[in-house]
Structures are given as C-alpha cells and as structure tokens.
N, C-alpha and C positions, 0 to 999 in steps of 0.2 A: 896050504898049510892046513891040517887036521886040527879044528878047535878043540881046546881041553875041555873035560867033565864039568869044571867049573864053569866055563864060559856057557858050555851047552844046559847048566842049571839057571842060568842066571837068564837065559832067554828063551827058555822053552817051559811050556805049561806040562803038568803032571794029570790033568785032566782027561778024560777019555775025550777022543774027538767026537763022538756021537752028543756027548753033553756040552762042551765047551763051544763047538760048533753051531749048535742048534743055539744054543746062550747068546754068544756073541753075533751071530748072523741075526738073529730077532733083533738084537738091540741095534745093529747097522739098519737093519730094516726101518725100524720104528724111527730113528733119526732121519733117515733118508724121506720118508714119509711126511714127516714134519717141515723138514727143511725145503722139500721140493712141490709136496702136495698142498700143504695146509699153508706155509708160506707166512707165517707170523712173524712180521716184521719188527715188534717190540724191541726196544734194545735188551732187556733182561731175558726175551726168550731167545735173543739170537746168539748172545753170550751162551746161554745154556746148550743151545744146538751145538756151538762151537766146542764147548768144553767135552759134549759126550761125544761127538765125533772124533775128536784128536784121542781122547781115554778108549774110545770103542776100537779105533786102529791099532793103537798100541797093544790093546788086548788080543787082537786077533795075529799081530805079528807074533804073538807069543805062542801061537799054533804051529806046531812042526811043521805040518804039510804045507802051510801059508809061507813061513820065513823059508822052507826049501824052494818052495817055487819064485819067491823075489829073489834069493840068491842066484838062481840058475839063469832067471832071466834077464837080471840088471847085473850080471857078472860081479856082485859083490860077497864081501866076507860075513860070516856069523857075527864077527865085532862090529861090523859096519851096521847089522841090524840093530845090533843091542843099542849103538850111538843113536840110530833113527829113533829108536823106541826112548831113549832118555832124551831126546829132543822133543819128542810126541807130548813127553810127561810135563816138560817145562811149557810147552805152549796150552796144554789142558788147565795148567796152574794157572795162567796170565787169564784164560777165559773164564775161570772160576773167581778170580779175584774181581775180574770185570764183572762177573753176574752179582756178586756180593754189593759191589760199589753202587751199582743200578738199583738193586734193591734199596738202598738205604736214601738214595737221593728222592727228594719231593716230586721231581721231574720224572722219575724213572729214566734219567739218563744221567751220564758223567759230563763233567766239563768237556772242552773240545781239546784241551792238551793231553787227557787222561791216556787216550787210545794210544796215540804216537808215541807216548813214553812208554807203555807197554809194549808196544810193537818193538821200540828201541832196545829196551831191556833183554826180552826175550832173543833178539839177535845177536846181542852181545854174549848172554850165556851160551847161545847155541854154538856161537864161534869158538868161546872158550874151552867149551866140551870137544869142540873140535881138534883143537889144538893139544888139548891133555890127553886125547885118545890115541893120536898119530902114532906115537912108539909103539904102543902095542897092535896097531890096528892090522898087519900082517903076520903077527907073532901066533896066533890062535890063542891067546891066553885072556883071560878075564883080567881087570885093573886091580881085583882082590889080589891076584897073585903077582903083583910087582911087590918086590922085598922092600919093605920098608919106604915105599916112594910116598911123597908128597902128592903124587897125582891120584892116588887112590881115595884120599880124603876129600879134597878139591872136586874130584868127578863125582863122587857119591852125594857130596854136599850140594854142588849146582844143578842137580837134576831133582833136587828133593825141596830144596829151601822155600821156593816161591809159596808151595802147598799150604806152608804154615800160616802166614798173614791171609791167605786166600780163607782157607778154611774157618779162622777165626773169625773173620767179617761174616760170612755166611751163616755159620752157628750163631753168633750173636744176633742178626738179622731175622733168622729163623724162629729164635725165641721172643724175640719183640714181637713177630706176626703171630706167635702161637697164643699171646695173652687174649687176643679177642678173635677166636675161631673154635670150630666145633673140636668134640672130641676125636673125633677119628681123624680129624687134621693134627691134633695134637700129638696123638699117637705116631703118624708118619712124621712128624717134625723131632720125636724122640727116638724113633729110628732113625733118621737120616743124621741128628748130632751124635747117635753112638757110633755110626758107621764113620764119621766124620773125626771124633775122639779116637777111635782104633786107629785112624789113617795119620793121623797126627802124631800119636805115641810110636807108630811103626817108623814115620819118618825121622823122627829125633833119634832112636834107635840106629838107623841106616846110617845118619850122618855122624853118629857118636862112634859106631864101630869103624866108620871109614878112616877116621882121624886116629882113633886106637890101631889101625891096621899101619897107617903112615908112620906112627910112633914105634912099629915093631914089637907091640903088646900081644903078646900070646894068651887065649882064653876062648869062653863059649860066644862072648859078642863078636869076637873077630873071626869066627869059621865061617866060611863062605856061604851063604845061603843055599837050602836045597830047592829043588822045584817045588815041593810042598810047601815050604815055607813061604816063598814068593808068591804062590798061588793062596796061600791064607791071608796074605797081605794086601791081595790086589782085589780079590773078587766080594769078600765081605763088603768091601767100601764101594763097591760099584753096585750090586743088587738092589740095594733100598732105593736107588735113584730109579729103576725100572717102572714102578708104580707112579711115579710123578709123570712120565712120559705117556703112558698109555690113555689116560682118561681123555684128552683132546684128540687122540687119533680114534677112538672108538665115537667121539661127539661128530668127529666130521664124517665119517665113514656113514654113521645113522641120518645126518643130514644129505648126505649126497644121496642115499637111499630114500630119502621122504619120510624117515623115522622121527626125525628131530628138528625143532626150529631153529633157524638163524639167528646169528646175532642181531640181524636188523629187527626181526620179530621180538626178540626179549628185548631190544633198546625199546619200541614202540609200547611194550607193555610196561615199563618202569619210567617212560619220558613224562608223564603227568607229574607222578610223586617227585622226580627229579627236578622237574622246572619249580615246581612251588618249593623245593628244600633249598633249592641252589639262590632262589630269590630271597629266602628267609636269610641263608647263610653264606651270602657270595665270596666270602674270603676263604670259605673251604674247596672253592674251584682250584683246580689242577692248572698248572701253568697251559698255556694253548700252545700247542705243539704243531706243525706243518709237516707235510709231505718230505721235506729235506730233512727232518729228523727221525725219518722210517716209522711212521704212526699214521698212514692212511688207511689202513684195514680197519673193518667191521668190528672185528674181535677186539681190537685196540681200544675203539671207542666205547663198547661195550664194557670192558676192564674198566676203564677209567670212570665211566659211569657207576658203577659197581661201588668202586673204591671212594667215591666222593659222597654218595648217599650213606655209605657206612660211617664215615667219618663225621658228616651232620648229624646222623642219628643219634651216635655217641655223644657229641657236643649239647645237642639239644636236651637230651636225655638228663643231663646234669641238673637242669633247672627245673624238673619235677621236684613235687614237695617229698620229704624225706619218706622213705618207707614205702613209697610207689611202687607196687608193683606190674609188672606187664602183662596184660592178658594172655590167655592162650589161643584166643581168635584172631585171625587177622582183621577182622571189623573192629574188636577191641584195640587191638595193638593200634590201628589206624586213627581211632578216636585219640587215645594217648599220644600217639604221636603229634597229633593236631595242637592238642593241649601245651605240650614240649615245646611245639615251634611259635606258640603265643606268649608263652613265659620268655622264652629266649628272645624273641622280637620286642618285648616290653622291656627286658634288660638293656636290649641295645639302645634302644631310646633314651631310657633312664640315664645309661653311662655313656650316652653320645658315643657309641662306639669306640670307646677307648679301650677294651680289653684285647688283648690279641688271642688268635685261634690258639696257641699253646698253651695261652693261662686259663682256657677252658675246658681242653683235653685231659680232664682228670677224671680216674674212674670212681664211679659212685655205686651205690647198691641197685639203681635203677639202669645200669647198662645192660643193653638187651643184646643177648646173644644170637637172636634170632636173624641181626642185621647181617651178620657174616654168613649166613646160609642162603643160596641161592634162590632154592623153593622157597623157603618162608620170606625171603624178602619180596619174591614176585607176587605171592601171594598178599601181602600186605598193600603192594602196589595196586592191585585189583581192587583190594577194598576202598583204597584212597581215591582212587577213580571213580569209584561207584557212588561215593558219597557227594552230597549236592555242595557246590563250591563254598556255599554259606555255612556248610557245618564242619568244613575243613581247618577251621580256628585258625587260619594263618593271619598274623596280626604283623604286619609290616609297616613300618612307619609308625 
C-alpha cells in the first residue's frame, strides 16, 4: 500500500541529508562513545544516555534513506516506522523523567520501585499505541486522516503526555542547580529551559489538536503538520543538549592522550580539603553507595567529592561575620574558609549539634561562587594543603 502524503510528512524530515545525517550521526557517535567507552555508571548519567539514545534513534528514523532501508530489510510499512518512532518517544520521555528524579534525589538515585514502575508504564503505553494503530497499519494512512475517530486523539496523546511531567521535573531541577553555579552554566541552563518550554508548548498543541481532530473540528490547529513544522518541533529541542554531552568526551580523549589528569589525580588534589571539611561537617557526607548501586567509577567518586565540598563550603560560609567578602586569591580564600569552619564548629559545640543541615543551607552575602568552579576549587584545595595544619583553623569539638 502506497503511503499517503500526510503519513510521509509525519515520518520524514525535510532537512537535507548532508545536514541531518551529519548532525544525527555525530549525536549517535557521541552517545555511543559515552556509553561504551567512558561507561560512566552514575544513575543520572545512565538515564541521560538512554534518553539521548532513544531520541537519537527516533531522529535517525525520520531520515528518508534510513527508514527506507529499515522498511526494505524488516518488511514493515511506513506506518510501522511511525509507530516505532512513537514508542521511542515514550521510552525517551520515561528516561528523561528518571533523569529528573535522580537529579532531585540527595543520593543521586531513585527508590527501587521507580524503575519497575516506569518500565511497566512504558510497556502499557506502547501496547496501547500498538492496539490503537492496528486498524490503519496497512492502509497507508496517518492517524490524523481518520475521520472523527477517537484513535487520533488517543494516539497523539499517548506518545506525548509523559514528556510534560518529565520536562517539568528537569527544568525545576536545572534552575535549582543554577542558583549556585557559574554564569556560563546559567546560560546553558537558560538555553535548555527555553528548549524544554518550547517542547512542552508544542506537545500540548499536538495533544489538543489530536482531540480536536477526533471531535471533527476543522481549523488551522487540526491541519496535519508538514515536514518542516515537524522538524521545527523536534530539532530545536535537541540541539541545546549537544553541548552537555561534548565536554566529558573531550576530557576523556585528552586523558587517554595523556593531555589531561584523570579523576584519581584530581581526587588526590582535593582530598586534604575534603578530609578536613567532612570532619567538621560530617552531616553533609552523601549516603554511602556501593557497586550494586552502579557507583564504582572514579568519575563518580570525584563528582560526589566535589558536591560534598560545595555543600559544606556553602554551609560554613553562613557563619562568617556579616559583610565578609571572599578574597580573590586561593590563599586568601583558604584562610577565610578556615575561619568559617572554626565558627561553624564553635556553633555546633554551643548548639550541641542540634540544628539540621537543611536549616543551615541558607543563602548569605558570603556565599562563595568559586566553590562551583572546578579550577578555582582545586586552587583553593592546593592552598589549603600548603598551609601548616595549625593554621587551617579547624576547630572540631
């Protein structure tokens, strides 16, 4: 059965092969390198990788030569290709939701029941899509061409709705993280947030249009989308994620070429500062996780060390006298940090350790932005280690 023009428009990109092939191919190569070579097994990174893989394969299936090859070798129809794409979107939305939930967790992972629940939910939605799509599978028509059928609204809603809570969780977490980071990272968070907002608005339009079609309403919103409109709805939401994935690959390649220090070297540099600060504020140590939690890598241990340092520095800085300014030099910062630790320890002794970590995590004028910059934090760690122990001003107990 020859596919209708509407079905072709919904499953094919209008971007020239040279451009879309290069972009999607580069993205999939980036994902493959991170998953197979770097093999960072942090729950957040794993969820991000699966999200990127699902959405990357979906983007690849929209390339004409790709889905023509798939149709010829798997003996399926263009309608089947669209159905596979819809299922990939559902899977990517679930992975994105998992990413957001892991980000918001203090341990960096979710409760054990969350993953099985997501897998079960995705399975149910995919089966429902298969059932809804079955009557039009061999007709060569798109679901948008069904005349006043409930299947149109249900199909377009099922492959879209899961993105809404996933994107809300991710954007809320991004802005929470952006409160204490560098201006460059805040710019990246802004770009990602705009992409997410655009995606959510587009998905709401898709779902609304689907039910209007089911109700038999004619109008601009119920016109099936062209290739260009579908491309404009997809690629702007994907492009801002590419800069997120590149740095880790560049760092790994440089390390393998001997141009970069590895996580073990950086942890050794941070350890004197980390040991002293976690002794002062042990409540800020993240929960200990073992190999069964997917956290044996050096990259994970370095990441956790930096997070613990950042939170402790923010916490103890609140106990500095009002109006205290952080010096511009690493030596000066190390000295002021020592004073902050001493005052923090004195307060703990006076209060009997009764105040909770959350009550101390308040924003103050002395909150140091340098704690979120990797290079500046390492410079302070060097200065801290260079000081004589007696001058570190750590007043524990």
